[in-house]
C-alpha positions as CSV (number, residue, x, y, z in Angstrom):
1,M,0.2,-0.1,0.0
2,D,1.4,3.3,-1.0
3,L,1.1,6.3,1.2
4,N,-1.4,8.0,-1.2
5,T,-3.6,5.2,-0.6
6,L,-3.0,5.0,3.2
7,W,-3.9,8.8,3.5
8,F,-7.0,8.3,1.4
9,I,-8.0,5.6,3.9
10,L,-7.2,7.6,6.9
11,I,-9.3,10.7,5.5
12,A,-12.1,8.0,5.1
13,V,-11.7,7.0,8.5
14,L,-11.9,10.6,9.9
15,F,-15.2,11.1,8.0
16,I,-16.4,8.0,9.2
17,G,-15.8,9.1,13.0
18,F,-17.1,12.5,12.3
19,F,-20.6,11.1,10.8
20,F,-20.9,8.7,13.8
21,L,-20.2,11.1,16.4
22,E,-21.2,14.5,15.1
23,G,-24.3,12.6,13.7
24,F,-26.1,12.2,17.0
25,D,-24.9,15.9,18.0
26,Y,-26.9,17.2,14.9
27,G,-29.9,14.9,15.7
28,V,-30.1,16.0,19.1
29,G,-30.0,19.6,18.1
30,I,-32.6,19.1,15.5
31,L,-35.0,17.5,18.1
32,L,-34.2,20.2,20.8
33,P,-37.0,22.6,20.2
34,F,-39.7,19.6,19.9
35,L,-38.7,17.0,22.6
36,G,-37.9,19.9,25.2
37,K,-41.3,20.9,26.5
38,N,-39.9,23.3,29.1
39,D,-36.8,24.9,29.9
40,D,-35.5,22.2,32.3
41,E,-36.0,19.5,29.6
42,R,-34.3,21.4,26.9
43,R,-31.4,21.9,29.4
44,V,-31.3,18.2,29.9
45,I,-31.1,17.8,26.1
46,I,-28.3,20.1,26.0
47,N,-26.5,18.7,28.6
48,S,-26.6,15.3,27.0
49,I,-24.0,16.3,24.4
50,G,-22.5,19.1,26.5
51,P,-19.1,17.4,27.1
52,F,-19.0,15.9,23.6
53,W,-20.3,18.3,20.9
54,D,-17.0,20.4,20.4
55,G,-14.6,17.2,20.5
56,N,-16.9,15.5,18.0
57,E,-16.4,18.5,15.7
58,V,-12.6,17.9,15.8
59,W,-13.0,15.0,13.7
60,L,-14.2,17.4,10.8
61,L,-11.3,19.9,11.6
62,T,-8.7,17.1,11.4
63,A,-10.1,15.6,8.3
64,G,-10.0,19.2,6.6
65,G,-6.6,19.4,7.9
66,A,-5.4,16.1,6.5
67,I,-7.1,17.0,3.0
68,F,-5.3,20.2,3.1
69,A,-1.8,18.5,3.8
70,A,-2.4,15.3,1.9
71,F,-4.3,16.4,-1.3
72,P,-3.9,20.2,-1.4
73,Q,-5.4,20.2,-5.0
74,M,-8.7,18.4,-3.7
75,Y,-8.7,21.1,-0.9
76,A,-8.3,24.1,-3.2
77,T,-10.8,22.9,-5.6
78,V,-13.7,21.8,-3.4
79,F,-13.1,24.7,-1.0
80,S,-13.1,27.3,-3.6
81,G,-15.8,25.8,-5.6
82,F,-18.3,25.0,-2.8
83,Y,-17.3,28.3,-1.0
84,L,-20.9,29.5,-0.8
85,A,-22.3,26.0,0.6
86,L,-19.3,25.9,3.1
87,F,-19.6,29.4,4.0
88,L,-23.5,28.7,4.8
89,M,-22.4,25.6,6.9
90,L,-19.7,27.6,8.8
91,I,-22.0,30.4,9.7
92,T,-24.7,28.2,11.2
93,L,-22.1,26.0,13.0
94,I,-20.7,29.1,14.4
95,G,-24.2,30.4,15.7
96,R,-24.6,26.9,16.9
97,G,-21.4,26.8,19.2
98,V,-22.4,30.3,20.4
99,A,-25.8,29.3,21.4
100,F,-24.3,26.6,23.5
101,E,-22.4,28.9,25.5
102,F,-24.8,31.9,25.6
103,R,-28.4,30.3,26.1
104,S,-28.3,29.9,29.8
105,Q,-26.5,33.2,30.5
106,D,-29.9,35.1,30.8
107,P,-32.8,33.7,32.4
108,R,-35.4,35.4,30.1
109,P,-37.7,32.9,28.3
110,G,-37.2,35.0,25.0
111,W,-33.5,34.9,25.1
112,R,-33.2,31.2,25.7
113,N,-35.9,30.2,23.0
114,T,-33.9,32.3,20.4
115,W,-30.7,30.6,21.2
116,D,-32.4,27.0,21.1
117,W,-33.7,27.7,17.8
118,L,-30.3,28.8,16.7
119,I,-29.1,25.3,17.9
120,F,-31.8,23.9,15.8
121,I,-30.6,25.7,12.6
122,G,-27.0,25.1,13.3
123,S,-27.8,21.4,13.3
124,F,-30.3,21.2,10.5
125,V,-28.5,22.9,8.0
126,P,-25.0,21.1,8.3
127,A,-26.9,17.7,8.6
128,L,-28.7,18.5,5.2
129,L,-25.7,19.9,3.4
130,W,-23.4,17.2,4.1
131,G,-25.6,14.7,2.2
132,V,-25.6,17.3,-0.5
133,A,-21.8,17.5,-0.5
134,L,-21.2,13.6,-0.4
135,S,-23.8,13.1,-3.3
136,N,-22.1,15.7,-5.3
137,L,-18.6,14.0,-4.7
138,A,-20.3,10.7,-6.0
139,R,-22.1,12.1,-9.0
140,G,-19.5,14.3,-10.1
141,V,-19.3,18.0,-10.3
142,A,-18.0,20.5,-13.1
143,I,-14.1,20.4,-12.9
144,D,-12.0,21.4,-15.9
145,A,-8.6,20.4,-17.2
146,D,-7.1,23.0,-14.9
147,M,-8.6,21.2,-11.9
148,H,-11.0,24.4,-11.2
149,Y,-14.7,24.2,-10.4
150,V,-16.5,25.8,-13.2
151,G,-20.1,25.4,-12.1
152,T,-22.3,27.4,-9.8
153,F,-23.7,26.9,-6.4
154,W,-27.2,26.2,-7.9
155,D,-25.4,23.2,-9.9
156,L,-24.9,21.6,-6.7
157,L,-28.6,21.5,-5.7
158,S,-29.9,18.5,-8.2
159,P,-33.0,16.6,-7.3
160,Y,-30.4,13.7,-6.6
161,S,-28.2,15.8,-4.2
162,L,-31.3,17.1,-2.4
163,L,-32.6,13.7,-1.9
164,S,-29.1,12.7,-0.3
165,G,-29.6,15.8,2.1
166,V,-32.8,14.7,3.3
167,A,-31.6,11.0,3.8
168,S,-28.6,12.5,5.8
169,L,-30.9,14.7,7.6
170,I,-33.4,11.8,8.6
171,A,-30.6,9.5,9.5
172,F,-29.0,12.0,11.8
173,T,-32.1,12.8,13.6
174,L,-32.9,9.1,14.1
175,H,-29.2,8.9,15.4
176,G,-29.9,11.8,17.8
177,A,-33.2,10.3,19.0
178,L,-31.5,7.0,19.9
179,F,-28.7,8.8,21.6
180,L,-31.2,10.6,23.9
181,S,-33.1,7.5,24.5
182,L,-29.6,6.2,26.0
183,K,-28.4,9.3,27.8
184,T,-31.5,10.7,29.2
185,G,-33.9,9.4,32.0
186,D,-37.6,9.4,33.0
187,E,-40.0,11.0,30.5
188,M,-37.3,12.4,28.2
189,A,-35.9,8.9,27.3
190,E,-39.6,7.7,26.6
191,R,-40.2,10.5,24.3
192,A,-37.0,9.9,22.7
193,H,-37.7,6.3,22.3
194,N,-41.1,7.2,20.6
195,T,-39.7,9.8,18.3
196,A,-37.0,7.1,17.1
197,A,-40.1,4.5,16.6
198,R,-41.7,7.1,14.5
199,L,-38.6,8.2,12.4
200,W,-37.3,4.6,11.6
201,L,-39.8,3.7,8.7
202,P,-39.5,7.1,7.0
203,A,-35.7,6.7,7.4
204,V,-35.9,3.6,5.7
205,I,-37.9,4.7,2.6
206,V,-36.0,7.7,2.3
207,I,-32.4,6.0,2.4
208,L,-33.6,3.3,0.1
209,T,-34.9,5.6,-2.4
210,F,-31.6,7.4,-2.3
211,V,-29.7,4.0,-2.9
212,V,-31.8,3.4,-5.9
213,A,-31.4,6.9,-7.1
214,S,-27.6,6.3,-6.7
215,Y,-27.5,3.6,-9.2
216,A,-29.1,5.8,-11.8
217,S,-27.1,9.0,-11.0
218,T,-23.6,7.7,-10.0
219,D,-21.3,4.9,-10.9
220,I,-20.5,4.3,-7.5
221,F,-22.5,1.0,-7.3
222,Q,-21.8,0.3,-11.0
223,K,-18.0,0.4,-10.1
224,L,-18.5,-2.0,-7.1
225,G,-20.5,-4.3,-9.2
226,V,-23.9,-6.4,-8.9
227,N,-22.6,-7.4,-5.3
228,P,-22.1,-3.9,-3.7
229,G,-19.8,-5.3,-1.1
230,I,-19.8,-6.0,2.8
231,S,-20.0,-2.4,3.6
232,A,-23.1,-1.5,1.4
233,I,-25.0,-4.7,2.5
234,G,-23.8,-4.2,6.2
235,A,-25.2,-0.9,5.9
236,L,-28.6,-2.1,4.9
237,A,-28.6,-4.9,7.4
238,A,-27.8,-2.2,10.2
239,L,-30.7,0.1,9.0
240,L,-33.0,-2.7,9.0
241,S,-32.2,-3.9,12.3
242,I,-32.7,-0.6,14.2
243,G,-36.7,-1.0,13.9
244,Y,-36.2,-4.6,15.6
245,F,-34.0,-3.1,18.4
246,I,-36.2,-0.1,18.9
247,R,-39.3,-2.4,19.5
248,E,-37.5,-4.7,21.8
249,R,-36.3,-1.4,23.7
250,R,-32.7,-2.5,23.2
251,H,-31.6,1.2,22.9
252,G,-27.9,0.3,23.0
253,W,-28.1,-1.9,20.2
254,A,-30.4,0.4,18.2
255,F,-27.9,3.2,18.7
256,A,-24.9,0.9,17.5
257,A,-27.0,-0.2,14.5
258,S,-27.6,3.5,13.6
259,G,-23.9,4.4,14.0
260,A,-22.9,1.2,12.0
261,N,-25.4,2.4,9.2
262,L,-23.7,5.9,8.9
263,A,-20.2,4.4,9.1
264,L,-20.8,1.8,6.5
265,S,-22.5,4.3,4.2
266,V,-19.8,6.7,4.2
267,L,-17.3,3.6,3.7
268,T,-19.3,2.5,0.8
269,I,-19.1,6.0,-0.9
270,F,-15.3,6.2,-0.5
271,S,-14.8,2.8,-1.6
272,G,-16.8,3.5,-4.8
273,L,-14.7,6.9,-5.4
274,Y,-11.1,5.2,-4.9
275,P,-8.9,6.0,-6.2
276,R,-10.7,9.1,-7.2
277,L,-11.2,12.1,-4.8
278,V,-13.6,14.3,-6.7
279,I,-15.2,13.1,-10.0
280,S,-15.5,15.7,-13.0
281,N,-18.7,15.2,-15.0
282,L,-17.2,17.1,-18.0
283,N,-14.2,14.7,-18.7
284,E,-13.3,11.4,-16.6
285,E,-9.8,12.5,-17.5
286,W,-10.1,15.7,-15.3
287,N,-11.2,13.5,-12.2
288,L,-9.2,14.5,-9.1
289,T,-7.3,11.4,-7.8
290,I,-5.3,10.6,-5.1
291,Y,-1.9,10.7,-7.3
292,N,-2.7,14.1,-9.4
293,A,-3.9,16.0,-6.4
294,S,-1.5,14.7,-3.7
295,S,1.2,16.5,-2.0
296,S,5.0,15.2,-2.5
297,P,6.1,12.0,-1.1
298,Y,8.3,13.6,1.5
299,T,5.1,15.5,2.9
300,L,3.2,12.3,3.2
301,Q,5.9,10.6,4.8
302,V,6.3,13.4,7.6
303,M,2.5,13.6,8.0
304,T,2.4,9.6,8.5
305,I,4.8,9.8,11.4
306,V,3.0,12.8,13.0
307,A,-0.3,11.1,12.7
308,L,1.0,7.8,14.2
309,I,2.2,9.7,17.1
310,F,-0.6,12.1,18.0
311,V,-3.8,10.3,16.9
312,P,-3.7,7.4,19.4
313,I,-3.5,10.3,21.9
314,V,-6.5,11.9,20.6
315,L,-8.5,8.9,20.5
316,L,-7.6,7.7,24.1
317,Y,-8.6,11.4,25.3
318,Q,-12.0,11.2,23.6
319,G,-12.6,7.8,24.8
320,W,-11.8,9.0,28.4
321,T,-14.4,11.8,27.8
322,Y,-17.2,9.5,26.9
323,W,-16.3,7.1,29.8
324,V,-16.2,10.0,32.4
325,F,-19.8,11.3,31.4
326,R,-21.3,8.2,30.5
327,Q,-24.2,8.4,33.3
328,R,-27.8,9.4,32.1
329,V,-28.6,13.2,32.4
330,T,-31.9,13.9,34.1
331,K,-33.7,16.9,35.5
332,K,-32.1,16.7,38.9
333,D,-28.7,16.8,37.3
334,V,-29.5,20.1,35.5
335,K,-26.9,22.8,36.1
336,Y,-27.0,26.4,34.8
């Protein structure tokens, strides 16, 4: 295995971790105004992800940094061509982060309600746009021979990409509901359970519709063949098993299955892309690949050494955080 392939795999792993962990953050934020019937309940919901949400976003920052260092041409093309969509995502994420910190600084209901809706928007918009982004990478975008994106913002919003956005949105919301059923107690846990039960079937319908559309709109599954591979089959099995675990009230298994569905779905997309990074729908010879968009071999060597040292440290720290804050959150634990 060469270093180009190794870094492609590492970036895929970072995005898998991001979707698994930040996915439930987004889902919890989306559900906040609807499951929290009063201020105490909304505080319980926020506290359930309080120790984790900023650490979960580090996976995205690390993935962006890895792309910048390992595949700078991809970074330049995507971040310049998709800048309006990325700017919109960034603004909502900034508002979301500020809302977590500012919400409880004033007891007025109007103040807190405003920040609660900013948390909702800051979770809803990225959850939608991440699906749009991944579908555009899989379907292909307008990249010319100079590796420049020559399309417009509206070219990114095709019916297929919007369907992908809805699929990611409902998958994250279901993931968040399952997390709340695990992390909260009393009435909130029951409310989260009921929400997950209602979301599961629509999620199956939307996601399966997206998979069928992917056969018609991309070459991902064509490239993988009639047998799409263990990751795609595993993602489907995990998605279908969520409903069984919810009915049996085995919330831990349901959450694990939801996370497996997200992780294996991302893995399937990256497997179908390899060795491409971004597909050009103008000419396949203009695709960005792990070779024509990569840094020098020396840069990849240095980055590999750094990653081998620091990635395990980060993983141990984040694992320790989840262990320390593993208890359920209830109203009696609310602190302002």
